[in-house]
C-alpha positions as a Python dict, from the first residue, in 0.01 Angstrom:
ca = {
    (1, 'M'): (0, 0, 0),
    (2, 'G'): (-263, 194, -167),
    (3, 'S'): (-422, 40, -509),
    (4, 'T'): (-320, 372, -646),
    (5, 'L'): (73, 378, -542),
    (6, 'W'): (67, 31, -652),
    (7, 'R'): (-37, 120, -976),
    (8, 'L'): (236, 400, -1019),
    (9, 'L'): (563, 139, -907),
    (10, 'V'): (390, -86, -1169),
    (11, 'V'): (439, 193, -1405),
    (12, 'C'): (721, 340, -1342),
    (13, 'C'): (851, -32, -1341),
    (14, 'S'): (774, -103, -1723),
    (15, 'W'): (828, 258, -1834),
    (16, 'Q'): (1145, 207, -2071),
    (17, 'A'): (1222, 573, -2081),
    (18, 'A'): (1272, 618, -1732),
    (19, 'A'): (1376, 257, -1581),
    (20, 'N'): (1595, 422, -1288),
    (21, 'T'): (1531, 485, -956),
    (22, 'E'): (1640, 839, -975),
    (23, 'H'): (1305, 945, -1282),
    (24, 'T'): (1022, 741, -1028),
    (25, 'A'): (1130, 913, -680),
    (26, 'L'): (1047, 1245, -865),
    (27, 'L'): (715, 1103, -849),
    (28, 'Q'): (672, 1129, -492),
    (29, 'H'): (757, 1519, -532),
    (30, 'F'): (530, 1631, -760),
    (31, 'P'): (196, 1427, -731),
    (32, 'Q'): (-20, 1663, -855),
    (33, 'S'): (-1, 1685, -1286),
    (34, 'T'): (-179, 1736, -1555),
    (35, 'L'): (22, 1503, -1693),
    (36, 'S'): (1, 1138, -1649),
    (37, 'P'): (286, 964, -1442),
    (38, 'E'): (368, 815, -1804),
    (39, 'Q'): (412, 1119, -1950),
    (40, 'Q'): (596, 1285, -1649),
    (41, 'L'): (832, 1012, -1634),
    (42, 'A'): (907, 1098, -2009),
    (43, 'E'): (970, 1432, -1993),
    (44, 'W'): (1271, 1361, -1675),
    (45, 'A'): (1382, 1118, -1908),
    (46, 'W'): (1412, 1365, -2120),
    (47, 'F'): (1624, 1609, -1900),
    (48, 'A'): (1848, 1311, -1779),
    (49, 'D'): (1950, 1260, -2169),
    (50, 'A'): (1938, 1634, -2291),
    (51, 'A'): (2160, 1717, -2019),
    (52, 'K'): (2458, 1462, -2089),
    (53, 'P'): (2718, 1699, -2232),
    (54, 'Y'): (2672, 1933, -1916),
    (55, 'Q'): (2727, 1718, -1607),
    (56, 'G'): (2915, 1791, -1375),
    (57, 'M'): (2849, 2203, -1448),
    (58, 'T'): (2719, 2471, -1199),
    (59, 'V'): (2508, 2758, -1320),
    (60, 'R'): (2413, 3026, -1120),
    (61, 'V'): (2076, 3217, -1167),
    (62, 'V'): (1907, 3502, -969),
    (63, 'S'): (1514, 3581, -856),
    (64, 'E'): (1366, 3842, -683),
    (65, 'R'): (1282, 3689, -306),
    (66, 'I'): (938, 3548, -324),
    (67, 'Y'): (779, 3278, -239),
    (68, 'T'): (782, 3125, -594),
    (69, 'H'): (1140, 3146, -637),
    (70, 'W'): (1214, 3038, -303),
    (71, 'Y'): (1007, 2697, -382),
    (72, 'E'): (1242, 2693, -702),
    (73, 'S'): (1554, 2770, -507),
    (74, 'N'): (1513, 2510, -255),
    (75, 'V'): (1276, 2205, -404),
    (76, 'L'): (1316, 2219, -739),
    (77, 'A'): (1728, 2343, -799),
    (78, 'P'): (1814, 2003, -584),
    (79, 'L'): (1565, 1772, -753),
    (80, 'F'): (1728, 1859, -1107),
    (81, 'S'): (2051, 1855, -1008),
    (82, 'E'): (1997, 1522, -893),
    (83, 'L'): (1796, 1436, -1222),
    (84, 'T'): (2060, 1567, -1452),
    (85, 'G'): (2394, 1612, -1274),
    (86, 'I'): (2410, 2014, -1337),
    (87, 'Q'): (2468, 2207, -993),
    (88, 'V'): (2210, 2473, -965),
    (89, 'I'): (2300, 2822, -744),
    (90, 'H'): (1962, 2973, -768),
    (91, 'E'): (1983, 3299, -566),
    (92, 'L'): (1734, 3498, -415),
    (93, 'T'): (1737, 3912, -393),
    (94, 'S'): (1523, 4228, -360),
    (95, 'E'): (1417, 4296, -728),
    (96, 'D'): (1603, 4640, -733),
    (97, 'D'): (1915, 4424, -632),
    (98, 'V'): (1787, 4165, -982),
    (99, 'I'): (1782, 4519, -1175),
    (100, 'K'): (2135, 4576, -1096),
    (101, 'K'): (2273, 4247, -1112),
    (102, 'L'): (2139, 4253, -1491),
    (103, 'Q'): (2219, 4569, -1576),
    (104, 'A'): (2607, 4484, -1455),
    (105, 'Q'): (2644, 4197, -1727),
    (106, 'Q'): (2553, 4436, -1940),
    (107, 'Q'): (2777, 4678, -1885),
    (108, 'T'): (3043, 4445, -1795),
    (109, 'G'): (3000, 4203, -2052),
    (110, 'L'): (3101, 3939, -1774),
    (111, 'N'): (2915, 3665, -1702),
    (112, 'I'): (2774, 3720, -1382),
    (113, 'Y'): (2486, 3491, -1427),
    (114, 'D'): (2342, 3232, -1663),
    (115, 'A'): (2047, 3304, -1660),
    (116, 'Y'): (1787, 3555, -1473),
    (117, 'I'): (1432, 3594, -1399),
    (118, 'N'): (1314, 3907, -1441),
    (119, 'D'): (1045, 4101, -1496),
    (120, 'S'): (873, 4129, -1822),
    (121, 'D'): (842, 4502, -1775),
    (122, 'L'): (1188, 4505, -1886),
    (123, 'I'): (1074, 4332, -2273),
    (124, 'G'): (1097, 4725, -2434),
    (125, 'T'): (1496, 4746, -2277),
    (126, 'H'): (1547, 4403, -2393),
    (127, 'F'): (1481, 4400, -2693),
    (128, 'R'): (1634, 4779, -2760),
    (129, 'N'): (1949, 4647, -2688),
    (130, 'Q'): (2005, 4403, -2817),
    (131, 'Q'): (2186, 4205, -2541),
    (132, 'V'): (1976, 3992, -2496),
    (133, 'V'): (1918, 3612, -2617),
    (134, 'S'): (1583, 3545, -2866),
    (135, 'L'): (1430, 3278, -2733),
    (136, 'S'): (1226, 3230, -3045),
    (137, 'R'): (1579, 3232, -3275),
    (138, 'F'): (1753, 3006, -2948),
    (139, 'T'): (1465, 2712, -2953),
    (140, 'E'): (1505, 2740, -3360),
    (141, 'G'): (1905, 2737, -3334),
    (142, 'E'): (2210, 2687, -3068),
    (143, 'G'): (1929, 2555, -2795),
    (144, 'K'): (1713, 2295, -3024),
    (145, 'A'): (1855, 2027, -2905),
    (146, 'V'): (1758, 2127, -2590),
    (147, 'T'): (1489, 2269, -2568),
    (148, 'L'): (1165, 2050, -2465),
    (149, 'P'): (959, 1875, -2714),
    (150, 'T'): (678, 1917, -2469),
    (151, 'L'): (690, 2270, -2380),
    (152, 'D'): (454, 2387, -2528),
    (153, 'L'): (493, 2758, -2600),
    (154, 'D'): (84, 2804, -2596),
    (155, 'D'): (0, 2680, -2265),
    (156, 'F'): (156, 2978, -2123),
    (157, 'M'): (-131, 3271, -2027),
    (158, 'G'): (172, 3578, -2041),
    (159, 'L'): (374, 3522, -2396),
    (160, 'P'): (211, 3804, -2527),
    (161, 'F'): (372, 4000, -2244),
    (162, 'T'): (685, 3826, -2328),
    (163, 'T'): (670, 3883, -2706),
    (164, 'A'): (861, 4244, -2838),
    (165, 'S'): (683, 4388, -3061),
    (166, 'D'): (922, 4283, -3376),
    (167, 'G'): (750, 3920, -3274),
    (168, 'Q'): (1030, 3774, -3129),
    (169, 'L'): (1002, 3633, -2732),
    (170, 'Y'): (1266, 3788, -2487),
    (171, 'Q'): (1159, 3635, -2190),
    (172, 'L'): (983, 3233, -2093),
    (173, 'P'): (735, 3310, -1802),
    (174, 'D'): (804, 3179, -1490),
    (175, 'Q'): (531, 3287, -1219),
    (176, 'Q'): (258, 3544, -1224),
    (177, 'F'): (43, 3724, -1013),
    (178, 'A'): (-232, 4047, -1011),
    (179, 'N'): (-342, 4333, -863),
    (180, 'L'): (-677, 4281, -792),
    (181, 'Y'): (-945, 4530, -573),
    (182, 'W'): (-944, 4286, -231),
    (183, 'Y'): (-1235, 4346, 62),
    (184, 'R'): (-1382, 4231, 291),
    (185, 'Q'): (-1674, 4036, 193),
    (186, 'D'): (-1788, 3945, 542),
    (187, 'W'): (-1806, 4351, 670),
    (188, 'F'): (-2015, 4410, 357),
    (189, 'S'): (-2312, 4177, 393),
    (190, 'R'): (-2345, 4311, 727),
    (191, 'P'): (-2727, 4406, 735),
    (192, 'E'): (-2638, 4696, 916),
    (193, 'L'): (-2392, 4839, 736),
    (194, 'K'): (-2537, 4797, 441),
    (195, 'Q'): (-2853, 4991, 536),
    (196, 'Q'): (-2626, 5281, 676),
    (197, 'F'): (-2423, 5295, 346),
    (198, 'K'): (-2795, 5308, 131),
    (199, 'E'): (-2898, 5594, 347),
    (200, 'L'): (-2603, 5767, 326),
    (201, 'Y'): (-2527, 5769, -24),
    (202, 'G'): (-2829, 5642, -213),
    (203, 'Y'): (-2735, 5281, -383),
    (204, 'E'): (-2601, 4941, -251),
    (205, 'L'): (-2319, 4853, -37),
    (206, 'D'): (-2100, 4608, -244),
    (207, 'V'): (-1788, 4578, -494),
    (208, 'P'): (-1752, 4902, -640),
    (209, 'V'): (-1684, 4954, -1072),
    (210, 'N'): (-1599, 5286, -1039),
    (211, 'W'): (-1294, 5521, -848),
    (212, 'S'): (-1645, 5743, -685),
    (213, 'A'): (-1777, 5442, -519),
    (214, 'Y'): (-1437, 5333, -407),
    (215, 'Q'): (-1399, 5701, -246),
    (216, 'D'): (-1721, 5678, -82),
    (217, 'I'): (-1711, 5312, 69),
    (218, 'A'): (-1314, 5475, 223),
    (219, 'E'): (-1477, 5723, 310),
    (220, 'F'): (-1820, 5560, 459),
    (221, 'F'): (-1554, 5252, 690),
    (222, 'S'): (-1317, 5537, 744),
    (223, 'E'): (-1568, 5832, 895),
    (224, 'Y'): (-1925, 5700, 931),
    (225, 'V'): (-1828, 5352, 1063),
    (226, 'R'): (-1481, 5411, 1208),
    (227, 'E'): (-1547, 5115, 1423),
    (228, 'I'): (-1597, 4733, 1409),
    (229, 'D'): (-1617, 4457, 1687),
    (230, 'G'): (-1429, 4711, 1926),
    (231, 'Q'): (-1142, 4763, 1701),
    (232, 'R'): (-1083, 5116, 1478),
    (233, 'V'): (-1129, 5060, 1077),
    (234, 'Y'): (-1057, 5228, 805),
    (235, 'G'): (-1176, 5273, 437),
    (236, 'H'): (-814, 5226, 229),
    (237, 'M'): (-463, 5116, 257),
    (238, 'D'): (-137, 5201, 75),
    (239, 'Y'): (159, 5359, 125),
    (240, 'G'): (339, 5677, 8),
    (241, 'K'): (713, 5682, 206),
    (242, 'R'): (945, 5799, -81),
    (243, 'D'): (1097, 5532, -135),
    (244, 'P'): (1211, 5225, -430),
    (245, 'S'): (926, 5076, -362),
    (246, 'L'): (660, 5396, -449),
    (247, 'G'): (732, 5295, -767),
    (248, 'W'): (616, 5020, -842),
    (249, 'R'): (277, 5101, -693),
    (250, 'I'): (279, 5414, -937),
    (251, 'S'): (353, 5270, -1233),
    (252, 'D'): (200, 4890, -1169),
    (253, 'A'): (-148, 5006, -1208),
    (254, 'W'): (-206, 5382, -1074),
    (255, 'L'): (-243, 5607, -1397),
    (256, 'S'): (-413, 5250, -1665),
    (257, 'M'): (-696, 5243, -1334),
    (258, 'A'): (-728, 5600, -1460),
    (259, 'G'): (-753, 5571, -1777),
    (260, 'T'): (-435, 5758, -1871),
    (261, 'G'): (-382, 5566, -2230),
    (262, 'D'): (-514, 5465, -2518),
    (263, 'Q'): (-765, 5128, -2541),
    (264, 'G'): (-566, 4825, -2698),
    (265, 'L'): (-433, 4511, -2513),
    (266, 'P'): (-161, 4408, -2355),
    (267, 'N'): (-79, 4814, -2363),
    (268, 'G'): (-252, 5098, -2485),
    (269, 'I'): (-192, 5192, -2846),
    (270, 'P'): (1, 5426, -2900),
    (271, 'V'): (-10, 5541, -2622),
    (272, 'D'): (51, 5333, -2311),
    (273, 'E'): (1, 5380, -1915),
    (274, 'W'): (311, 5510, -1896),
    (275, 'G'): (171, 5780, -2070),
    (276, 'I'): (472, 5693, -2305),
    (277, 'R'): (326, 5771, -2646),
    (278, 'V'): (521, 5496, -2956),
    (279, 'E'): (542, 5577, -3281),
    (280, 'D'): (670, 5275, -3572),
    (281, 'C'): (776, 5130, -3251),
    (282, 'R'): (999, 5462, -3154),
    (283, 'P'): (916, 5606, -2873),
    (284, 'V'): (836, 6016, -2918),
    (285, 'G'): (766, 6150, -2572),
    (286, 'A'): (604, 6142, -2232),
    (287, 'S'): (486, 6478, -2221),
    (288, 'V'): (128, 6611, -2341),
    (289, 'A'): (346, 6894, -2583),
    (290, 'R'): (513, 6554, -2753),
    (291, 'G'): (241, 6372, -2761),
    (292, 'G'): (256, 6128, -2474),
    (293, 'A'): (22, 6163, -2175),
    (294, 'I'): (203, 6159, -1843),
    (295, 'D'): (130, 6528, -1788),
    (296, 'A'): (-260, 6491, -1850),
    (297, 'P'): (-535, 6532, -1690),
    (298, 'A'): (-629, 6127, -1669),
    (299, 'S'): (-269, 6119, -1494),
    (300, 'I'): (-336, 6405, -1256),
    (301, 'Y'): (-666, 6301, -1138),
    (302, 'A'): (-499, 5967, -1036),
    (303, 'I'): (-235, 6057, -881),
    (304, 'Q'): (-455, 6348, -669),
    (305, 'K'): (-689, 6038, -612),
    (306, 'Y'): (-397, 5823, -444),
    (307, 'V'): (-287, 6150, -295),
    (308, 'D'): (-601, 6229, -99),
    (309, 'W'): (-726, 5878, -43),
    (310, 'L'): (-390, 5799, 103),
    (311, 'K'): (-453, 6082, 342),
    (312, 'D'): (-724, 6099, 435),
    (313, 'Y'): (-874, 5719, 435),
    (314, 'A'): (-562, 5542, 515),
    (315, 'P'): (-441, 5504, 875),
    (316, 'P'): (-202, 5785, 958),
    (317, 'E'): (100, 5562, 952),
    (318, 'A'): (52, 5440, 608),
    (319, 'Q'): (221, 5778, 485),
    (320, 'N'): (508, 5726, 605),
    (321, 'M'): (523, 5326, 511),
    (322, 'N'): (664, 5142, 234),
    (323, 'F'): (557, 4868, 10),
    (324, 'S'): (665, 4587, 251),
    (325, 'E'): (565, 4795, 580),
    (326, 'A'): (254, 4846, 412),
    (327, 'G'): (217, 4474, 312),
    (328, 'A'): (85, 4340, 656),
    (329, 'E'): (-161, 4566, 741),
    (330, 'I'): (-487, 4400, 579),
    (331, 'A'): (-413, 4130, 773),
    (332, 'K'): (-464, 4286, 1098),
    (333, 'G'): (-791, 4251, 1028),
    (334, 'H'): (-880, 4620, 1069),
    (335, 'I'): (-893, 4742, 707),
    (336, 'A'): (-1238, 4746, 476),
    (337, 'Q'): (-1083, 4756, 91),
    (338, 'Q'): (-799, 4759, -126),
    (339, 'I'): (-783, 4969, -469),
    (340, 'F'): (-549, 4717, -560),
    (341, 'W'): (-369, 4433, -377),
    (342, 'Y'): (-104, 4163, -543),
    (343, 'T'): (-222, 3802, -577),
    (344, 'A'): (129, 3629, -467),
    (345, 'F'): (54, 3710, -99),
    (346, 'T'): (-278, 3535, -134),
    (347, 'A'): (-150, 3232, 43),
    (348, 'E'): (-26, 3470, 338),
    (349, 'L'): (-384, 3545, 408),
    (350, 'T'): (-492, 3234, 436),
    (351, 'R'): (-352, 3135, 761),
    (352, 'P'): (-609, 3042, 969),
    (353, 'E'): (-510, 3188, 1266),
    (354, 'L'): (-565, 3529, 1087),
    (355, 'P'): (-832, 3775, 1212),
    (356, 'I'): (-935, 3776, 811),
    (357, 'T'): (-1031, 3433, 820),
    (358, 'D'): (-1331, 3230, 948),
    (359, 'E'): (-1349, 2939, 1173),
    (360, 'H'): (-1353, 2703, 879),
    (361, 'G'): (-999, 2869, 770),
    (362, 'K'): (-1158, 3024, 482),
    (363, 'P'): (-1153, 3363, 401),
    (364, 'L'): (-1338, 3643, 538),
    (365, 'W'): (-1277, 3845, 189),
    (366, 'R'): (-1215, 3894, -159),
    (367, 'V'): (-1104, 3967, -470),
    (368, 'A'): (-1239, 4148, -759),
    (369, 'P'): (-1183, 4367, -1096),
    (370, 'S'): (-1054, 4704, -960),
    (371, 'P'): (-1240, 4997, -1000),
    (372, 'T'): (-1191, 5180, -1261),
    (373, 'G'): (-1191, 5552, -1313),
    (374, 'A'): (-1309, 5857, -1489),
    (375, 'Y'): (-1098, 5881, -1793),
    (376, 'W'): (-1091, 5464, -1865),
    (377, 'Q'): (-1275, 5368, -2116),
    (378, 'A'): (-1349, 4949, -2258),
    (379, 'G'): (-1096, 4842, -2486),
    (380, 'M'): (-833, 4953, -2240),
    (381, 'K'): (-625, 4708, -1983),
    (382, 'S'): (-778, 4720, -1634),
    (383, 'G'): (-452, 4681, -1383),
    (384, 'Y'): (-127, 4545, -1398),
    (385, 'Q'): (-4, 4191, -1397),
    (386, 'D'): (303, 4090, -1288),
    (387, 'V'): (516, 3854, -1508),
    (388, 'G'): (872, 3726, -1354),
    (389, 'A'): (1022, 3549, -1617),
    (390, 'W'): (1342, 3394, -1786),
    (391, 'T'): (1562, 3572, -1931),
    (392, 'L'): (1935, 3473, -2152),
    (393, 'L'): (2198, 3733, -2200),
    (394, 'K'): (2441, 3671, -2501),
    (395, 'S'): (2729, 3763, -2274),
    (396, 'T'): (2650, 3412, -2115),
    (397, 'P'): (2880, 3128, -2308),
    (398, 'L'): (2662, 2910, -2535),
    (399, 'K'): (2705, 2594, -2282),
    (400, 'R'): (2642, 2770, -1995),
    (401, 'Q'): (2317, 2908, -2202),
    (402, 'Q'): (2187, 2565, -2257),
    (403, 'A'): (2281, 2400, -1939),
    (404, 'A'): (2029, 2723, -1816),
    (405, 'W'): (1753, 2693, -2039),
    (406, 'L'): (1779, 2291, -1944),
    (407, 'Y'): (1720, 2409, -1554),
    (408, 'A'): (1483, 2712, -1643),
    (409, 'Q'): (1265, 2475, -1856),
    (410, 'F'): (1265, 2214, -1580),
    (411, 'A'): (1077, 2517, -1337),
    (412, 'V'): (813, 2557, -1564),
    (413, 'S'): (738, 2219, -1737),
    (414, 'K'): (414, 2037, -1697),
    (415, 'S'): (566, 1739, -1508),
    (416, 'V'): (634, 2009, -1258),
    (417, 'S'): (369, 2363, -1315),
    (418, 'L'): (86, 2206, -1153),
    (419, 'T'): (180, 2142, -814),
    (420, 'K'): (425, 2434, -834),
    (421, 'T'): (152, 2601, -875),
    (422, 'L'): (-92, 2533, -625),
    (423, 'E'): (226, 2549, -355),
    (424, 'T'): (256, 2904, -483),
    (425, 'L'): (-60, 3045, -604),
    (426, 'T'): (149, 3223, -883),
    (427, 'P'): (12, 3027, -1171),
    (428, 'I'): (192, 3047, -1594),
    (429, 'R'): (4, 2763, -1804),
    (430, 'Y'): (-336, 2788, -1900),
    (431, 'S'): (-359, 2393, -1814),
    (432, 'D'): (-270, 2441, -1471),
    (433, 'V'): (-573, 2673, -1395),
    (434, 'H'): (-796, 2488, -1541),
    (435, 'S'): (-738, 2163, -1422),
    (436, 'E'): (-920, 1952, -1164),
    (437, 'A'): (-707, 2005, -877),
    (438, 'F'): (-697, 2425, -903),
    (439, 'S'): (-1063, 2475, -913),
    (440, 'A'): (-1147, 2315, -631),
    (441, 'M'): (-884, 2549, -448),
    (442, 'A'): (-1141, 2848, -524),
    (443, 'P'): (-1348, 2770, -177),
    (444, 'K'): (-974, 2940, -41),
    (445, 'L'): (-879, 3172, -227),
    (446, 'G'): (-1141, 3432, -226),
    (447, 'G'): (-1199, 3512, -572),
    (448, 'L'): (-833, 3355, -718),
    (449, 'V'): (-963, 3068, -885),
    (450, 'E'): (-1254, 3253, -1090),
    (451, 'F'): (-1007, 3491, -1180),
    (452, 'Y'): (-732, 3319, -1378),
    (453, 'Q'): (-1010, 3055, -1503),
    (454, 'S'): (-1222, 3377, -1707),
    (455, 'S'): (-1063, 3578, -1998),
    (456, 'A'): (-1051, 3894, -1775),
    (457, 'H'): (-680, 3781, -1675),
    (458, 'Q'): (-548, 3922, -1977),
    (459, 'E'): (-696, 4250, -1951),
    (460, 'W'): (-450, 4288, -1607),
    (461, 'T'): (-99, 4308, -1787),
    (462, 'P'): (248, 4441, -1726),
    (463, 'T'): (471, 4709, -1818),
    (464, 'G'): (538, 4681, -2273),
    (465, 'S'): (730, 4761, -2461),
    (466, 'N'): (687, 5131, -2543),
    (467, 'V'): (908, 5186, -2206),
    (468, 'P'): (1288, 5214, -2397),
    (469, 'D'): (1503, 5121, -2091),
    (470, 'Y'): (1308, 5026, -1777),
    (471, 'P'): (1557, 5053, -1513),
    (472, 'Q'): (1642, 5396, -1580),
    (473, 'M'): (1307, 5560, -1594),
    (474, 'A'): (1112, 5335, -1306),
    (475, 'T'): (1348, 5526, -1089),
    (476, 'L'): (1154, 5836, -1185),
    (477, 'W'): (856, 5725, -1079),
    (478, 'W'): (902, 5742, -646),
    (479, 'Q'): (1150, 6051, -666),
    (480, 'Y'): (831, 6223, -801),
    (481, 'A'): (539, 6044, -650),
    (482, 'G'): (708, 6097, -348),
    (483, 'L'): (747, 6473, -375),
    (484, 'A'): (345, 6459, -401),
    (485, 'S'): (289, 6214, -117),
    (486, 'Y'): (561, 6230, 117),
    (487, 'E'): (690, 6619, 58),
    (488, 'N'): (295, 6736, 46),
    (489, 'E'): (412, 6943, -378),
    (490, 'P'): (83, 7017, -563),
    (491, 'V'): (-56, 6739, -785),
    (492, 'P'): (27, 6901, -1137),
    (493, 'E'): (342, 7072, -1052),
    (494, 'V'): (466, 6733, -961),
    (495, 'M'): (337, 6606, -1311),
    (496, 'Q'): (475, 6858, -1488),
    (497, 'Q'): (842, 6780, -1326),
    (498, 'L'): (778, 6407, -1442),
    (499, 'A'): (730, 6457, -1793),
    (500, 'V'): (1009, 6658, -1820),
    (501, 'A'): (1215, 6435, -1645),
    (502, 'M'): (1060, 6143, -1903),
    (503, 'D'): (1105, 6354, -2211),
    (504, 'S'): (1481, 6399, -2122),
    (505, 'K'): (1518, 6042, -2033),
    (506, 'L'): (1410, 5942, -2366),
    (507, 'E'): (1635, 6202, -2501),
    (508, 'Q'): (1991, 6046, -2398),
    (509, 'L'): (1859, 5730, -2494),
    (510, 'A'): (1799, 5814, -2790),
    (511, 'N'): (2145, 6003, -2816),
    (512, 'S'): (2319, 5719, -2699),
    (513, 'S'): (2144, 5451, -2884),
    (514, 'D'): (2150, 5262, -3234),
    (515, 'S'): (1868, 5028, -3214),
    (516, 'P'): (1623, 5047, -3526),
    (517, 'C'): (1339, 5100, -3274),
    (518, 'A'): (1530, 5394, -2982),
    (519, 'P'): (1310, 5682, -2906),
    (520, 'R'): (1278, 5954, -3098),
    (521, 'L'): (1167, 6264, -2987),
    (522, 'N'): (832, 6501, -3142),
    (523, 'P'): (890, 6841, -3139),
    (524, 'Q'): (720, 6971, -2880),
    (525, 'Q'): (310, 7169, -2984),
    (526, 'E'): (72, 7313, -2769),
    (527, 'K'): (-114, 7121, -2590),
    (528, 'G'): (-447, 7174, -2748),
    (529, 'V'): (-324, 7039, -3069),
    (530, 'W'): (-302, 6669, -2891),
    (531, 'F'): (-624, 6747, -2687),
    (532, 'A'): (-836, 6768, -3036),
    (533, 'Q'): (-676, 6450, -3123),
    (534, 'P'): (-858, 6112, -3093),
    (535, 'G'): (-734, 5848, -2783),
    (536, 'S'): (-463, 5950, -2559),
    (537, 'P'): (-329, 6235, -2415),
    (538, 'K'): (-722, 6357, -2289),
    (539, 'A'): (-899, 6637, -2277),
    (540, 'K'): (-1004, 6748, -1866),
    (541, 'L'): (-1349, 6590, -1835),
    (542, 'D'): (-1614, 6840, -1691),
    (543, 'N'): (-1702, 6577, -1396),
    (544, 'E'): (-1450, 6386, -1293),
    (545, 'N'): (-1650, 6221, -1017),
    (546, 'P'): (-1975, 6048, -1124),
    (547, 'A'): (-2226, 5909, -958),
    (548, 'G'): (-2056, 5598, -787),
    (549, 'R'): (-2159, 5229, -919),
    (550, 'T'): (-2078, 4920, -756),
    (551, 'L'): (-2216, 4560, -833),
    (552, 'S'): (-2273, 4209, -640),
    (553, 'Y'): (-1977, 4060, -596),
    (554, 'S'): (-2180, 3701, -780),
    (555, 'E'): (-2295, 3990, -1082),
    (556, 'L'): (-1892, 4055, -1106),
    (557, 'L'): (-1770, 3734, -1153),
    (558, 'K'): (-2046, 3686, -1420),
    (559, 'R'): (-1849, 3965, -1619),
    (560, 'W'): (-1543, 3731, -1544),
    (561, 'E'): (-1700, 3447, -1672),
}
């Protein structure tokens, strides 16, 4: 028996708050923690004691089907049940279905699930519809006795994304991941390709800083290089099928990276990255005519680039793909770069048998800050970050809320969170990402560690509170963007149609809500009135394609530092 294990057993036996073997057995499941073994045991003893009034209950929770939630459902939930006597049915389904189930409970008032892990993109919906429990009030009131004393909210990186404009915390972060620029560093480092690129474009083949450079690199690999090691290669990857997943692709990042919104973090003020203007917490319009920016030149520029790059530089089949079908393409080893790629899939791209890893199993690719468009300005968000977060509904009976809240906290507690982070690579706590264990993984993760250990991660943010009804409004993105990507309709016309549809939806919400932050549309004015004002919406630039700029990977890492 090793000396370390022996010491742990000695500690376990002497730790009065957790004297039984059920608690000590948990240590083998969570060998990595920012807490000492004694502190872990103390947290688990607290859970066991706090759960006594709820023993024998069964709580139901639902989340989208990603690996982090599979880990919770198959590893954490059974362990929590053994520890507390509370049985957990943790259901996994599609993201779209999670939202449908959430809406069904809100519309019927029936207690379908006791807790939901849903995207913080719904924060604007949650605080306006008055059906979601304010965790700020809950933890100081009816949930105080079941709130973990060592929860340490200040340790959560995503807390600004789950706090509404009324200052209340409505969701507790459970997992998060960013969309970052992805590229084949081994190809970019080849001397012959670097020389050829510089001869053609006049600057270095390195990580693109702006969209002009991204486009040059996409053109270079697709049209000039064409083949590497006997394989046809492409300079860009995306997808364009008129499918609900196309909505995520567009609303998650395209307009923000292009520069549609205003400066301000986590979302532009008063115009956000969706192009929605808010005044005194009330959405007042998405169209330029009402002070919004969804049909502004920056937004048209963004979608036009998306359509052009997809058709000109991606594999031909990409135009007919959806999110799931396109997600596996870069693992095949024929894609040079992707303007943004979800870091939730990092683990899947580090398998040693893939053509994008070397003989030692280390990645041949890297992630870096996504390049920004011609309208982007310093102080704006740089991209999208998904934050799945625990959410309680008022229609759930109090005792069931309390029992589910115990499981939610167990899933994010410091006792388990570092092991969970190392397993799933969707970190939520500052203490975890700055731990020695996470730092040690840097050579295997292609830049993910460096990103989360920098302050730059705060510039990648989810949809904010300007969006008053995410479920209803998010569906508009794929319906209209698909007209451009899949049906070949002119982008300016499509964005004008989308602006009308967004304003119409805001007006419907204004007429059906009694929230003090419900939409209240501005009267329509000539677009020039708004373009003449500072900030967004912005008038069309004389030059939307400035000279391309690149930086070396080491220089970009310094920016993150």
